[in-house]
Structure formats: C-alpha cells, structure tokens
C-alpha positions in Angstrom: 89.9 -74.7 -144.7 92.3 -72.2 -145.2 95.3 -70.0 -143.2 95.6 -67.2 -141.7 98.2 -65.7 -142.4 100.9 -68.4 -143.8 104.2 -68.9 -141.2 106.7 -70.8 -142.4 110.8 -71.8 -141.5 112.6 -71.7 -138.2 112.7 -69.0 -135.9 115.7 -67.4 -134.3 117.8 -69.4 -132.7 116.6 -67.8 -128.4 118.9 -65.0 -128.0 117.6 -64.1 -124.2 115.0 -61.4 -123.4 111.7 -62.0 -123.9 111.1 -65.6 -126.1 108.2 -64.1 -127.1 109.1 -61.0 -128.4 110.0 -62.1 -131.6 106.7 -65.0 -131.8 104.8 -65.4 -134.9 101.1 -64.4 -134.4 97.9 -63.0 -135.8 94.6 -62.0 -135.0 92.4 -65.0 -135.9 88.7 -64.0 -136.3 87.5 -68.1 -134.8 88.5 -67.4 -131.7 85.4 -65.9 -130.9 84.5 -69.3 -130.1 84.7 -71.6 -127.4 87.9 -74.0 -126.8 86.1 -77.6 -127.8 89.6 -78.9 -126.4 89.8 -77.5 -123.3 90.7 -79.1 -119.9 87.8 -77.2 -118.5 85.4 -79.1 -120.5 86.4 -82.7 -119.9 89.0 -82.4 -122.8 92.1 -84.8 -122.7 94.9 -86.2 -124.8 94.4 -89.5 -124.8 96.9 -91.2 -126.4 99.9 -90.9 -128.7 102.2 -92.9 -130.6 105.9 -91.4 -129.2 106.6 -88.3 -126.9 110.2 -88.7 -125.6 111.2 -85.6 -125.1 108.0 -84.0 -123.6 104.4 -85.7 -122.9 101.2 -85.3 -124.8 99.3 -83.6 -122.4 100.6 -80.5 -122.5 99.1 -80.1 -125.8 95.7 -79.0 -123.5 97.4 -77.0 -120.9 94.7 -73.4 -120.6 98.2 -71.1 -120.1 101.1 -70.2 -123.0 103.8 -72.5 -123.2 106.6 -71.1 -121.3 110.3 -71.4 -121.8 113.4 -72.1 -119.6 116.4 -71.8 -121.6 118.6 -74.3 -118.3 116.0 -76.3 -118.6 117.4 -80.6 -119.0 116.7 -83.4 -118.0 118.5 -86.9 -119.1 116.8 -87.1 -122.7 117.5 -83.3 -123.4 115.9 -80.5 -123.7 112.6 -80.5 -122.1 110.0 -78.6 -123.6 106.4 -77.7 -122.6 105.0 -79.1 -125.2 104.7 -83.1 -126.8 107.3 -83.7 -128.8 108.7 -86.1 -130.0 112.2 -88.2 -131.0 113.9 -87.8 -134.5 112.7 -89.9 -137.1 115.5 -92.0 -139.0 115.5 -93.9 -142.6 116.2 -97.8 -142.9 119.5 -97.7 -143.2 122.2 -95.8 -144.0 121.2 -95.6 -147.7 118.0 -94.4 -146.6 118.4 -92.6 -144.0 116.0 -89.9 -144.2 112.0 -90.5 -143.3 109.9 -91.1 -146.3 106.7 -88.1 -147.1 104.5 -91.0 -145.5 106.1 -91.3 -141.8 104.3 -89.1 -139.1 104.2 -88.9 -135.7 100.1 -88.3 -134.3 98.4 -87.8 -130.9 94.4 -88.5 -130.3 92.2 -85.4 -128.5 89.6 -86.6 -126.8 87.3 -83.1 -127.2 86.1 -81.9 -124.3 82.2 -81.5 -125.5 81.5 -82.5 -129.2 80.9 -79.5 -131.7 81.1 -78.6 -135.0 85.0 -77.1 -135.4 85.0 -73.5 -137.0 89.2 -73.2 -136.3 92.7 -75.0 -135.5 95.6 -73.2 -134.0 98.8 -75.4 -133.7 101.3 -73.5 -131.5 104.4 -74.4 -131.7 105.7 -71.6 -129.4 109.4 -72.0 -128.5 110.0 -74.6 -130.7 112.1 -73.7 -133.3 114.7 -75.3 -134.7 112.9 -78.1 -133.3 109.0 -78.3 -135.0 107.3 -80.3 -137.2 107.8 -79.8 -141.5 104.1 -79.5 -141.4 100.9 -80.7 -139.9 97.5 -82.3 -140.5 94.2 -82.9 -138.3 91.2 -84.5 -138.7 88.5 -85.5 -136.7 85.6 -88.1 -136.2 82.6 -88.7 -134.3 82.6 -92.0 -132.4 79.1 -92.4 -129.4 80.4 -92.8 -126.1 83.8 -93.4 -124.6 86.1 -95.1 -127.2 89.3 -96.5 -126.0 92.2 -94.7 -128.3 92.4 -98.3 -130.4 88.9 -98.1 -130.9 89.3 -95.1 -132.5 92.2 -96.3 -134.3 90.6 -99.2 -135.9 89.6 -99.6 -139.8 86.4 -99.3 -139.8 86.0 -96.0 -138.0 85.6 -92.7 -141.0 88.4 -89.8 -140.0 87.4 -86.4 -142.4 89.9 -84.2 -143.0 90.0 -80.7 -142.0 93.4 -79.2 -142.0 95.4 -81.1 -144.4 99.3 -81.6 -144.6 100.3 -78.2 -145.2 103.9 -76.9 -144.0 104.1 -74.9 -141.0 106.4 -72.6 -138.6 108.2 -72.0 -136.0 107.8 -70.2 -132.7 104.3 -69.3 -134.6 101.1 -69.6 -133.6 99.5 -72.2 -136.7 95.9 -71.3 -137.6 93.5 -72.6 -140.2 90.0 -71.7 -140.3 88.1 -74.8 -140.5 84.6 -75.2 -142.8 83.3 -78.4 -142.3 79.3 -78.7 -141.0 79.7 -81.6 -138.6 79.4 -82.8 -135.5 83.1 -84.6 -134.1 84.1 -85.5 -130.8 87.6 -86.5 -131.6 91.1 -85.2 -133.0 93.8 -86.4 -134.6 97.4 -84.1 -134.8 100.3 -85.2 -137.2 103.0 -83.7 -137.6 105.2 -84.5 -141.1 107.6 -86.5 -139.7 108.6 -85.0 -136.5 109.3 -82.3 -133.8 107.4 -80.7 -131.4 104.5 -78.8 -131.0 103.3 -76.9 -127.7 99.5 -76.3 -127.4 96.2 -76.8 -129.3 93.3 -75.1 -129.7 90.1 -76.5 -131.2 88.0 -73.2 -131.6 83.8 -74.0 -132.4 80.3 -74.5 -130.9 79.1 -77.1 -128.6 76.2 -79.2 -130.7 75.3 -81.3 -127.4 73.4 -84.6 -127.9 69.3 -83.9 -127.4 68.6 -87.1 -125.8 71.8 -86.6 -123.5 69.7 -83.1 -122.3 66.6 -84.6 -122.5 67.4 -87.2 -119.8 68.5 -85.0 -117.6 65.5 -82.6 -117.4 66.7 -80.2 -115.5 70.0 -78.5 -116.3 71.6 -75.8 -116.7 70.7 -73.6 -120.4 73.3 -71.9 -120.1 76.4 -73.5 -119.8 78.8 -74.1 -122.3 78.9 -78.2 -122.3 75.3 -77.7 -123.0 75.1 -75.8 -126.0 75.0 -72.3 -124.4 77.7 -69.9 -126.0 77.8 -65.4 -125.3 77.1 -63.7 -128.0 78.8 -60.3 -127.1 79.8 -58.3 -124.5 79.9 -54.5 -123.7 83.8 -55.2 -122.5 85.9 -57.8 -122.1 89.2 -55.8 -121.0 90.1 -58.2 -118.1 89.1 -61.5 -118.9 86.7 -63.5 -121.1 82.8 -63.1 -121.0 82.6 -67.1 -121.8 84.0 -67.4 -118.1 81.3 -66.4 -116.6 79.6 -70.3 -118.6 82.7 -72.5 -117.9 82.2 -75.7 -115.6 82.7 -75.0 -112.6 82.8 -72.5 -109.6 85.4 -70.1 -110.5 88.9 -71.0 -108.7 90.6 -67.0 -109.0 89.7 -63.8 -110.0 90.5 -64.1 -113.6 88.5 -67.3 -113.7 85.5 -64.6 -113.9 84.4 -61.6 -116.1 86.0 -58.9 -115.3 85.5 -54.9 -117.1 87.9 -52.2 -116.7 86.2 -49.3 -114.5 84.0 -47.0 -115.8 83.9 -43.4 -115.8 80.6 -42.4 -117.4 77.0 -43.3 -116.1 76.9 -46.7 -118.4 76.5 -50.1 -117.4 78.2 -53.4 -119.0 77.1 -56.4 -119.5 76.9 -60.2 -122.0 74.4 -61.6 -123.9 73.7 -65.3 -124.0 72.5 -67.4 -126.8 70.6 -70.8 -124.7 70.8 -74.4 -125.7 67.4 -73.7 -127.4 64.2 -72.4 -127.1 63.8 -73.5 -123.4 62.3 -72.1 -119.6 63.7 -70.8 -117.2 63.2 -71.6 -113.5 66.0 -70.8 -111.3 68.9 -68.2 -111.8 72.5 -68.3 -110.0 74.8 -65.3 -110.5 78.4 -65.9 -108.7 81.1 -63.2 -107.5 83.8 -65.5 -106.5 86.7 -64.0 -106.0 85.6 -60.6 -106.7 85.8 -58.8 -103.6 87.1 -55.3 -104.8 85.8 -55.5 -108.0 82.2 -56.9 -108.1 79.5 -55.7 -109.9 77.4 -53.7 -107.6 74.5 -54.6 -109.0 72.7 -57.3 -112.0 69.1 -57.4 -113.5 68.3 -60.4 -116.4 66.2 -60.1 -119.6 65.5 -63.2 -121.5 64.2 -62.9 -124.8 63.1 -65.5 -127.7 63.9 -65.2 -131.1 66.7 -62.9 -132.6 63.6 -60.3 -133.4 61.6 -60.6 -130.2 61.7 -58.5 -127.3 63.4 -58.4 -123.8 61.7 -59.2 -121.0 63.2 -58.7 -117.2 62.8 -61.2 -115.3 65.1 -60.2 -113.1 65.2 -56.2 -111.5 68.1 -54.6 -110.2 69.1 -56.8 -107.5 71.8 -55.3 -105.4 75.0 -58.4 -104.9 77.5 -59.0 -103.0 81.2 -59.7 -103.0 82.3 -63.2 -103.1 79.2 -64.4 -103.0 76.5 -67.4 -104.8 73.4 -65.8 -105.2 70.2 -68.0 -105.6 67.1 -66.8 -107.1 63.6 -68.4 -107.9 61.4 -67.0 -110.4 58.2 -66.2 -109.6 57.2 -67.3 -112.8 59.0 -69.6 -116.2 60.9 -67.4 -118.3 60.9 -68.8 -121.9 63.1 -67.2 -124.7 66.8 -68.6 -126.6 68.1 -65.5 -125.3 69.9 -63.8 -121.8 71.2 -60.7 -121.0 72.6 -59.7 -118.0 73.2 -56.3 -116.8 76.0 -55.4 -114.2 76.0 -52.0 -112.5 77.6 -49.8 -113.2 81.0 -52.6 -114.3 83.0 -54.8 -112.0 82.1 -58.8 -112.9 80.4 -61.8 -112.3 82.7 -65.1 -112.1 79.8 -67.3 -113.1 75.7 -66.9 -114.4 73.6 -70.8 -113.8 70.3 -70.2 -115.9 68.4 -73.4 -114.8 65.1 -75.2 -116.2 64.8 -76.5 -119.5 64.2 -77.1 -123.3 60.6 -76.4 -124.3 58.7 -79.1 -126.9 59.6 -77.1 -129.6 63.6 -76.0 -128.2 63.8 -79.9 -127.9 62.8 -80.4 -131.5 65.0 -77.9 -133.4 68.1 -79.6 -131.2 67.0 -83.1 -132.3 67.0 -81.4 -136.2 70.0 -80.1 -135.8 71.7 -82.7 -134.4 70.8 -85.1 -137.1 72.0 -82.2 -139.7 75.3 -82.1 -138.2 75.9 -86.5 -138.4 74.8 -86.9 -135.7 
C-alpha cells in the first residue's frame, strides 16, 4: 500500500467563491479501473456506528460533493458526506478520546473484486475531517447482515493501515492485495467527516453464477468485462458503455470530441473470459445529434490473436437500440467497436456464453483469489 501523494492538515476556511478552488487532488493511476463501490453496480453503505451530522449513504453518491455555506439544520451544518459527532473522553480528567476510539461504516461492494486503489475524499471537510483513516476488507458469500459481518469469526484484511489524511482533499491509496473482496470497513480516527469513497479495482465474478446463467452479457462490468483502451474520452468515459441498465441521459454514455481528420474512434474491451458471442446490442440512447454514424465490431482470441470482423460497418440511428444476431458464434476474449467518424454510443451488450476453456480459466482465477 502507498499514498500518492499524502495530503495532511486543515484546508483554509471557506472564503467564498468556488469552493473547489483550493481543493487538493492528484491523478491516480488506479482510477483507470471500475469503481467497485458504484451504486449503479449495486453497492451500498449498509451500516455505520454514527451518522449524527450527515448520513452514511452520501459516501457513494456518483457526483462530486456539493457545498452550500448557508445550509444548516437543527443539528448544525449539513454536509454532503458522512459526518459523525465529536468524540469525547470518559471524564473531565480524561476529556479526549483514546487512540483506539474511531467511527466506522460498512460498505457492500457493487461487484466483488480485487481492489487496486481507494480514494477517501474529504471535499469541503476543512476543519472537521478525520485525523486518520484506515480501510479493511473481507469476503463473505451471500447477503450478510451488518451483525454477521461484525461477528468475531469474520476475517478482515487491512488494505489501508491507519494513515493521516488532509481536509478538503482527495486522499488516494494504492492497494496491492491479490484477493477477492465483497465488503469494506472504512474507519475514521477518531471522528469527523468523509465526503466520498471510491474503490477502484477489477471485478472478479463468481464462475458458478455465470455458468448457471448460461447466456449473459459478456462485456458487462458486473460479469467481469472491462474497457482496456479507447481512442477518446473527452466528454465521458468509455466504461459507461458497459454499465448496468439503460442510459438515462446524454453523459451516461460515451461521447467523443468532434474529429477534424479522416480517422475514427474506437473502444477495446476484454470479455469476462473466452466466449462465444451470438448477439449484439448497440444503443445510442439520448445521443440525438451526436450519435455515431456507423459502427463495426471485431473479435480477437487472446492477446496476440488477429482481429476478425463479425459485424461489418453498419448505419446507426440516433437515440435507438440496435440489435444484431450474428450469422455464426464469434469466439474470442476481446472485442473492439469502431465508430465512424466520431460521436458516441450509450451501451454495448454482447450476449453469449463462456467456452469450456473460458469457464475453466475463470474458475482457476476465482480459486487463486480465495473465492
């Protein structure tokens, strides 16, 4: 585990204007991975020991934290995050909390996976952030209750040891623990507020579930698909194209800048495993004057395999879900969609099933990760 870079200490009191003007942040390499704590994947904050000033659910809101200096309630300043009351000692002679005193929140990941990095964001918590944070993780099958997760026989693995953090900052931590986890415990020492929690990593699906499904979306994030690369991410991330559900607005898909050359844009995906693709959906929902004009789909088997076109360049309509049944199953581990000349799509769905080889590799990987 490492912190890149370390932010410590208070931020200046809010002096008006743009509240993010003095926000401390950095580019973290692990943000290329999917946020395993994304509400769209089914993540949730299932319990917290204290949420006196601001409720725990705010931690996983997808948008950046907002700040309204005039927003007060009966309990005090209302913050867009999770904020606990001030801890006190046991007596007038011992007014301060002990070193062991801390507040905690339990987070269910939207998809089980391997954590590559964590951001504990204290945006707008300038003098009321925790002195330090720590993060632990566990893997528990099914849908355990908070009481079951907190049982003494549950093993927790430290992902982020107790580390000092700064106020009004994106506190980032790289994680190097090659295990599959289902739940996290965020601890703040001794108390305070955290605006957002982001948990970046790789989805590690349960192969038994995928085998039981038979036919499923091979590119979907929740099934272990991922975006490897894209030509352009100017307006919105390519990962949006394999998020759950239909797009709800224009920026919920993938849109590129306007090209002024004769090239085209593309996304390359890694599938859940070696698969047989039998049907394709390309959705341009909410992309009305900026949808891609045409699209083509190619498949590759293995990192060094040759690309083979399985869907030739096909006209797309704005704000429309397009469905294609392939003439023959396409076998591969990677897929590339090319759009012409630019624009965007909202979702790509690739329906099929794992090959015997793909299922075996996925099962072996699941066992390696402790599943």
